[in-house]
NUDO-299487 format. One line per 3 residues: number of its first residue (from 1); their letters; for each residue x, y, z of N, C-alpha, C. Coordinates in Angstrom, 3 decimals. Example, Ala and Ser with C-alpha at 12.3 -4.5 7.8 and 13.67 -1.06 7.14 Angstrom:
BEGIN
1) AS) 13.190,-5.690,7.800,12.300,-4.500,7.800,13.200,-3.300,7.800; 12.850,-2.250,7.080,13.670,-1.060,7.140,12.900,0.030,7.870
This chain:
BEGIN
1) VAG) -138.724,-135.260,159.562,-139.630,-134.571,160.465,-140.870,-135.435,160.666; -141.620,-135.142,161.709,-142.874,-135.855,161.944,-143.881,-135.476,160.866; -144.589,-136.468,160.354,-145.562,-136.245,159.298,-146.908,-135.768,159.814
4) SPD) -147.852,-135.687,158.925,-149.193,-135.218,159.239,-149.895,-136.169,160.196; -150.374,-135.672,161.341,-151.108,-136.534,162.267,-152.429,-137.042,161.680; -152.973,-136.343,160.690,-154.226,-136.760,160.059,-154.034,-137.843,159.010
7) HGN) -152.774,-138.130,158.654,-152.499,-139.086,157.586,-151.477,-140.132,158.004; -151.579,-140.615,159.217,-150.754,-141.723,159.663,-149.582,-141.359,160.543; -149.240,-140.040,160.636,-148.166,-139.589,161.509,-146.845,-140.299,161.231
10) TPA) -146.629,-140.696,159.987,-145.377,-141.326,159.600,-144.334,-140.247,159.345; -143.052,-140.599,159.265,-142.042,-139.578,158.975,-142.290,-138.909,157.618; -141.963,-137.632,157.547,-142.102,-136.854,156.317,-140.732,-136.309,155.931
13) LQF) -140.612,-135.867,154.703,-139.374,-135.259,154.227,-139.452,-133.752,154.362; -138.335,-133.164,154.780,-138.258,-131.715,154.874,-137.377,-131.211,153.727; -137.887,-130.256,152.963,-137.147,-129.671,151.854,-136.770,-128.245,152.209
16) IVG) -135.530,-127.867,151.887,-135.082,-126.492,152.066,-134.430,-126.033,150.770; -134.489,-124.737,150.513,-133.865,-124.198,149.315,-132.363,-124.452,149.382; -131.825,-125.023,148.323,-130.414,-125.354,148.268,-130.079,-126.649,148.981
19) GGH) -131.118,-127.331,149.505,-130.871,-128.517,150.306,-131.303,-129.813,149.677; -131.731,-129.785,148.436,-132.029,-131.050,147.786,-133.426,-131.187,147.242; -133.590,-132.290,146.564,-134.827,-132.665,145.905,-134.750,-134.171,145.687
22) LVV) -135.807,-134.752,145.203,-135.814,-136.173,144.867,-136.027,-136.320,143.370; -135.381,-137.326,142.796,-135.560,-137.619,141.373,-136.090,-139.037,141.255; -137.208,-139.184,140.554,-137.791,-140.496,140.291,-137.483,-140.828,138.831
25) PDA) -136.603,-141.805,138.585,-136.247,-142.145,137.206,-137.474,-142.543,136.395; -137.490,-142.120,135.136,-138.627,-142.430,134.273,-138.173,-142.756,132.854; -137.190,-143.632,132.729,-136.692,-144.032,131.407,-137.795,-144.664,130.564
28) AGN) -138.751,-145.330,131.197,-139.839,-146.003,130.468,-140.996,-145.062,130.129; -140.967,-143.827,130.610,-142.048,-142.891,130.307,-143.336,-143.174,131.058; -143.227,-143.803,132.226,-144.428,-144.130,133.009,-145.171,-142.907,133.516
31) FNW) -144.484,-141.782,133.611,-145.124,-140.566,134.114,-145.444,-139.581,132.997; -145.505,-140.079,131.776,-146.051,-139.349,130.633,-147.427,-139.941,130.398; -148.332,-139.166,129.891,-149.630,-139.743,129.567,-150.183,-139.065,128.322
34) PAT) -150.937,-139.812,127.520,-151.578,-139.190,126.360,-152.665,-138.233,126.842; -152.971,-137.236,126.019,-153.999,-136.255,126.386,-155.365,-136.904,126.581; -155.519,-138.161,126.169,-156.779,-138.886,126.366,-156.815,-139.639,127.694
37) QSV) -155.733,-139.607,128.478,-155.624,-140.329,129.759,-155.758,-139.359,130.929; -156.669,-139.609,131.834,-156.816,-138.790,133.038,-155.771,-139.186,134.078; -155.392,-138.224,134.926,-154.378,-138.449,135.953,-154.728,-137.613,137.183
40) TLE) -154.425,-138.155,138.372,-154.568,-137.412,139.621,-153.240,-137.440,140.370; -152.774,-136.279,140.797,-151.589,-136.140,141.629,-152.067,-135.737,143.020; -151.500,-136.353,144.048,-151.862,-135.992,145.421,-150.603,-135.813,146.252
43) AIV) -150.667,-134.938,147.236,-149.565,-134.743,148.171,-150.103,-134.194,149.484; -149.433,-134.571,150.547,-149.698,-134.002,151.868,-148.536,-133.058,152.132; -148.806,-131.755,152.253,-147.750,-130.745,152.343,-147.962,-129.808,153.528
46) RTT) -146.838,-129.214,153.954,-146.868,-128.153,154.979,-145.765,-127.168,154.625; -146.100,-125.891,154.544,-145.100,-124.883,154.218,-145.464,-123.542,154.840; -144.444,-122.724,155.020,-144.653,-121.341,155.447,-143.980,-120.375,154.480
49) TIG) -142.846,-120.778,153.929,-142.081,-119.865,153.080,-142.190,-120.187,151.602; -142.804,-121.278,151.241,-143.068,-121.732,149.875,-141.825,-122.240,149.170; -140.832,-121.398,148.932,-139.645,-121.878,148.232,-138.867,-120.779,147.569
52) EGG) -137.993,-121.199,146.652,-137.091,-120.293,145.969,-137.857,-119.248,145.173; -137.564,-117.987,145.439,-138.233,-116.915,144.719,-139.725,-116.875,144.976; -140.171,-117.517,146.063,-141.583,-117.527,146.395,-142.391,-118.530,145.602
55) VGS) -141.729,-119.481,144.924,-142.423,-120.513,144.171,-141.789,-121.848,144.508; -142.597,-122.828,144.889,-142.055,-124.128,145.249,-142.703,-125.256,144.473; -141.892,-126.010,143.737,-142.401,-127.114,142.936,-142.645,-128.346,143.807
58) ILA) -143.837,-128.892,143.724,-144.146,-130.144,144.413,-143.686,-131.302,143.536; -144.210,-131.393,142.321,-143.835,-132.420,141.339,-143.647,-131.744,139.992; -142.667,-132.217,139.224,-142.449,-131.623,137.909,-141.828,-132.614,136.936
61) KQG) -142.280,-132.510,135.717,-141.671,-133.216,134.585,-141.685,-132.187,133.465; -140.729,-131.267,133.544,-140.733,-130.130,132.635,-139.349,-129.928,132.038; -139.251,-128.927,131.199,-137.968,-128.553,130.642,-137.542,-129.334,129.417
64) ATP) -138.411,-130.097,128.808,-138.077,-130.853,127.599,-139.318,-130.968,126.724; -139.111,-131.375,125.500,-140.233,-131.555,124.576,-140.546,-133.035,124.464; -141.714,-133.452,124.052,-142.723,-132.634,123.389,-143.624,-131.874,124.348
67) GEW) -143.989,-132.448,125.477,-144.894,-131.781,126.407,-144.286,-131.758,127.803; -145.030,-131.227,128.743,-144.545,-131.174,130.114,-145.716,-130.996,131.072; -145.445,-131.221,132.341,-146.416,-130.939,133.380,-145.676,-130.563,134.650
70) WWR) -146.292,-129.732,135.489,-145.757,-129.407,136.799,-146.876,-128.956,137.730; -146.574,-129.095,139.012,-147.516,-128.744,140.077,-146.722,-128.039,141.147; -147.132,-126.848,141.527,-146.329,-126.062,142.457,-147.202,-125.185,143.334
73) INA) -146.559,-124.580,144.325,-147.195,-123.541,145.125,-146.596,-122.224,144.650; -147.449,-121.322,144.220,-147.022,-120.056,143.626,-146.633,-119.031,144.682; -146.110,-117.905,144.237,-145.688,-116.829,145.125,-146.831,-116.297,145.986
76) TGK) -148.054,-116.478,145.533,-149.221,-116.020,146.288,-149.609,-117.012,147.389; -148.909,-118.153,147.445,-149.241,-119.192,148.416,-150.312,-120.147,147.920; -150.716,-119.991,146.660,-151.771,-120.828,146.076,-151.154,-121.872,145.146
79) QGF) -151.791,-123.029,145.043,-151.259,-124.068,144.164,-151.600,-123.784,142.707; -150.714,-124.235,141.834,-150.931,-124.135,140.401,-150.581,-125.461,139.746; -151.372,-125.875,138.766,-151.160,-127.124,138.036,-151.168,-126.789,136.555
82) FVN) -150.145,-127.256,135.831,-149.912,-126.900,134.442,-149.665,-128.159,133.632; -150.325,-128.297,132.488,-150.079,-129.406,131.568,-149.918,-128.837,130.159; -149.101,-129.526,129.342,-148.876,-129.113,127.962,-148.627,-130.368,127.145
85) NGI) -149.417,-130.590,126.099,-149.250,-131.803,125.292,-148.273,-131.619,124.135; -147.627,-130.466,124.047,-146.629,-130.228,123.024,-147.201,-129.941,121.646; -148.516,-129.976,121.508,-149.161,-129.732,120.215,-150.124,-128.555,120.317
88) NGS) -151.033,-128.630,121.291,-152.078,-127.615,121.435,-151.807,-126.624,122.563; -150.612,-126.623,123.113,-150.255,-125.647,124.126,-150.621,-126.036,125.546; -150.481,-125.061,126.416,-150.625,-125.318,127.847,-152.031,-125.048,128.345
91) KSV) -152.388,-125.778,129.389,-153.637,-125.604,130.125,-153.229,-125.531,131.589; -153.821,-124.635,132.333,-153.426,-124.523,133.736,-154.577,-124.036,134.599; -154.433,-124.307,135.879,-155.404,-123.863,136.868,-154.638,-123.407,138.104
94) TGN) -155.141,-122.357,138.734,-154.585,-121.872,139.995,-155.690,-121.925,141.033; -155.349,-122.438,142.202,-156.319,-122.523,143.285,-156.548,-121.178,143.951; -157.456,-121.168,144.917,-157.800,-119.956,145.651,-157.293,-119.953,147.085
97) AVL) -157.091,-121.130,147.677,-156.686,-121.225,149.077,-155.206,-120.889,149.248; -154.891,-120.123,150.273,-153.509,-119.798,150.609,-152.968,-120.929,151.480; -151.859,-121.522,151.059,-151.352,-122.746,151.683,-150.133,-122.549,152.567
100) NDG) -149.500,-121.408,152.537,-148.276,-121.204,153.314,-148.591,-120.731,154.737; -149.405,-121.534,155.424,-149.862,-121.192,156.770,-149.259,-122.078,157.856; -148.310,-122.940,157.497,-147.675,-123.809,158.482,-148.511,-125.002,158.900
103) QWH) -149.645,-125.219,158.247,-150.535,-126.338,158.555,-150.399,-127.428,157.495; -150.667,-128.676,157.877,-150.681,-129.765,156.910,-151.934,-129.652,156.045; -151.758,-129.866,154.739,-152.877,-129.838,153.799,-152.778,-131.026,152.849
106) HLA) -153.918,-131.617,152.544,-153.995,-132.597,151.463,-154.284,-131.803,150.195; -153.397,-131.943,149.196,-153.587,-131.275,147.916,-153.789,-132.318,146.832; -154.575,-131.977,145.838,-154.750,-132.847,144.679,-154.832,-131.983,143.431
109) AVY) -154.209,-132.490,142.358,-154.288,-131.865,141.039,-154.794,-132.937,140.086; -155.850,-132.618,139.346,-156.492,-133.605,138.477,-156.493,-133.096,137.038; -156.010,-133.939,136.138,-156.192,-133.717,134.710,-157.271,-134.699,134.296
112) DAT) -158.456,-134.193,133.948,-159.607,-135.025,133.605,-159.833,-134.954,132.098; -159.365,-135.980,131.389,-159.467,-136.005,129.929,-160.918,-136.092,129.470; -161.756,-136.809,130.203,-163.160,-136.978,129.813,-163.931,-135.669,129.960
115) AQQ) -163.784,-135.008,131.094,-164.477,-133.729,131.325,-163.746,-132.558,130.679; -162.539,-132.802,130.167,-161.692,-131.781,129.562,-161.474,-130.612,130.512; -160.959,-130.969,131.699,-160.710,-129.977,132.747,-159.406,-130.294,133.479
118) VRV) -158.836,-129.250,134.071,-157.821,-129.402,135.102,-158.438,-128.827,136.369; -158.237,-129.537,137.491,-158.831,-129.125,138.759,-157.791,-129.260,139.863; -157.901,-128.415,140.869,-157.088,-128.553,142.076,-158.008,-128.567,143.285
121) YVD) -157.571,-129.307,144.300,-158.325,-129.475,145.542,-157.422,-129.178,146.722; -158.009,-128.648,147.785,-157.321,-128.462,149.063,-158.188,-129.080,150.136; -157.606,-129.979,150.892,-158.305,-130.636,151.994,-159.665,-131.186,151.541
124) YAL) -159.653,-131.859,150.385,-160.785,-132.605,149.823,-161.878,-131.733,149.223; -161.659,-130.421,149.172,-162.646,-129.505,148.585,-162.083,-128.891,147.304; -162.934,-128.722,146.295,-162.520,-128.119,145.037,-161.976,-126.721,145.300
127) DGT) -160.792,-126.427,144.729,-160.116,-125.155,144.957,-159.984,-124.333,143.676; -160.165,-124.957,142.518,-160.079,-124.239,141.255,-160.256,-125.195,140.088; -160.758,-124.694,138.970,-160.965,-125.510,137.785,-160.778,-124.643,136.542
130) AAA) -160.344,-125.289,135.454,-160.190,-124.601,134.171,-160.362,-125.620,133.051; -160.731,-125.124,131.881,-160.895,-125.999,130.717,-159.542,-126.526,130.252; -159.540,-127.753,129.775,-158.328,-128.371,129.233,-158.721,-129.178,128.004
133) VYA) -159.046,-128.486,126.946,-159.498,-129.125,125.711,-158.298,-129.286,124.778; -158.020,-130.531,124.377,-156.938,-130.811,123.435,-157.525,-131.388,122.161; -157.404,-130.638,121.053,-157.941,-131.084,119.770,-157.112,-132.217,119.175
136) APG) -155.822,-132.228,119.462,-154.943,-133.305,118.988,-154.435,-134.057,120.210; -154.204,-135.358,120.082,-153.861,-136.139,121.266,-152.549,-135.725,121.924; -151.412,-135.955,121.333,-150.130,-135.587,121.930,-149.925,-136.150,123.322
139) NIG) -148.682,-136.240,123.748,-148.363,-136.711,125.096,-148.112,-135.549,126.027; -148.593,-135.688,127.245,-148.292,-134.741,128.309,-147.131,-135.369,129.066; -145.950,-134.865,128.832,-144.746,-135.432,129.422,-143.619,-135.436,128.420
142) NAN) -142.456,-135.921,128.851,-141.256,-135.876,128.037,-140.264,-136.917,128.545; -139.046,-136.871,128.057,-138.036,-137.874,128.412,-137.371,-137.618,129.757; -137.667,-136.505,130.417,-137.052,-136.217,131.717,-137.620,-137.102,132.820
145) DVW) -136.864,-137.198,133.907,-137.337,-137.888,135.098,-138.336,-136.981,135.832; -139.052,-137.536,136.792,-139.952,-136.746,137.635,-139.134,-136.191,138.799; -139.272,-134.924,139.036,-138.582,-134.292,140.157,-139.589,-133.920,141.228
148) IGA) -139.229,-134.181,142.463,-140.028,-133.813,143.626,-139.242,-132.747,144.385; -139.840,-131.585,144.564,-139.210,-130.522,145.333,-138.425,-129.507,144.529; -138.390,-129.637,143.197,-137.700,-128.657,142.347,-138.036,-128.929,140.894
151) FQN) -137.813,-127.917,140.056,-137.855,-128.119,138.617,-136.548,-128.789,138.185; -136.510,-129.336,136.981,-135.350,-130.064,136.485,-134.110,-129.194,136.328; -134.243,-127.910,136.245,-133.081,-127.028,136.132,-132.644,-126.502,137.504
154) LDR) -133.104,-127.160,138.574,-132.832,-126.780,139.965,-133.418,-125.417,140.315; -134.437,-125.028,139.618,-135.158,-123.790,139.852,-136.444,-124.143,140.606; -137.071,-123.180,141.217,-138.368,-123.364,141.873,-138.315,-124.428,142.980
157) EYE) -137.262,-124.365,143.789,-137.127,-125.339,144.872,-138.216,-125.136,145.922; -138.808,-126.232,146.330,-139.855,-126.227,147.354,-139.212,-126.111,148.730; -139.827,-125.345,149.602,-139.365,-125.267,150.982,-140.554,-125.584,151.885
160) GDL) -140.450,-126.710,152.559,-141.521,-127.160,153.426,-141.428,-128.657,153.620; -142.469,-129.232,154.159,-142.497,-130.662,154.459,-143.449,-131.364,153.502; -143.076,-132.571,153.140,-143.856,-133.376,152.205,-144.003,-134.756,152.810
163) DVV) -145.238,-135.147,153.081,-145.497,-136.399,153.782,-145.762,-137.548,152.824; -146.699,-137.399,151.919,-147.097,-138.472,151.015,-147.254,-137.883,149.619; -146.843,-138.635,148.606,-147.099,-138.283,147.209,-147.707,-139.508,146.551
166) RIS) -148.767,-139.297,145.775,-149.385,-140.411,145.049,-149.813,-139.929,143.668; -149.544,-140.751,142.649,-149.970,-140.478,141.283,-150.879,-141.621,140.856; -152.078,-141.283,140.403,-153.069,-142.280,139.986,-153.446,-142.049,138.527
169) GAA) -153.642,-143.125,137.785,-153.972,-143.056,136.370,-155.448,-142.916,136.103; -156.117,-142.022,136.813,-157.545,-141.758,136.634,-157.856,-140.392,137.241; -158.980,-139.808,136.844,-159.454,-138.567,137.445,-160.235,-138.944,138.697
172) LDP) -159.552,-138.952,139.830,-160.191,-139.390,141.067,-161.155,-138.351,141.607; -162.229,-138.838,142.160,-163.185,-138.050,142.916,-162.603,-137.907,144.330; -162.880,-136.822,145.058,-162.335,-136.672,146.407,-162.592,-137.859,147.333
175) SWF) -163.671,-138.617,147.105,-163.929,-139.783,147.959,-162.872,-140.873,147.766; -162.063,-140.798,146.695,-160.994,-141.763,146.429,-159.614,-141.217,146.757; -159.531,-139.987,147.236,-158.242,-139.411,147.613,-157.687,-140.146,148.828
178) IPI) -156.405,-139.922,149.104,-155.788,-140.472,150.306,-156.655,-140.070,151.494; -157.155,-141.046,152.259,-158.107,-140.708,153.323,-157.456,-140.142,154.575; -158.232,-139.359,155.286,-157.794,-138.938,156.621,-157.697,-140.193,157.459
181) GGI) -156.658,-140.301,158.241,-156.458,-141.486,159.066,-155.284,-142.310,158.600; -154.776,-142.022,157.414,-153.570,-142.714,156.992,-153.651,-143.351,155.645; -152.509,-143.532,155.073,-152.389,-144.132,153.760,-152.742,-145.618,153.798
184) ASA) -152.589,-146.259,154.925,-152.857,-147.707,155.031,-154.307,-148.040,154.718; -155.211,-147.100,154.937,-156.610,-147.380,154.674,-157.039,-146.942,153.280; -156.090,-146.408,152.484,-156.421,-145.978,151.127,-156.720,-147.182,150.246
187) V) -157.666,-147.001,149.319,-158.016,-148.064,148.379,-157.092,-147.976,147.175
C-alpha cells in the first residue's frame, strides 16, 4: 500500500488478521538489552480495526524467559509498551491518544534506563509515562526472534498499515525521532 505522505510516501506493508507477520531473526540477541541500556522503538502506523481480539502487536519479543518486551495497540485504540527484565517484573505504560482513526501516526516507545521511565509518544508529543525502576540488572529480552505484526504464538495480530520501523540503542528525544518529510533526512 502507499505509505505515509508525511514520511517519504514510500510503499508500506499492510497487515491483516490471519494474513501474516514478519520475523526478524535474532540468534545473536541484538534485540535484547540490559536493564541499564536505554532503547527507543519507532513506527509509522495506520489502523482502524487494530487487530485480533481488538489488540494488535507492532513489535514483540515475548513468550520466553528470562525477560520480554512488546509494543502494541490495545483494545481501547491506545498504545501500550511493556518491558520485563525477568528478575524485578514488568513495567508498562499506556498512552492516552486513540490511534484507530485511519490516519497515519508516528509512534515511539522509549525505555529510559537513566531516568528510570517508560514513555510513549504520538506524533512527536508525549502520550504517557510510567516509572521503570529495576533494582537488579537482568536482560530485557530472550532467545526468541523479533516479531512485527504479531506475538510469537501468532496471537495479537496487528491489522493495519506499517510504513517504517526503527529501533535505536538510546532514549531518543522527539527531536531525534524519524522526521516529518521522510526517513532519508533522519540522522
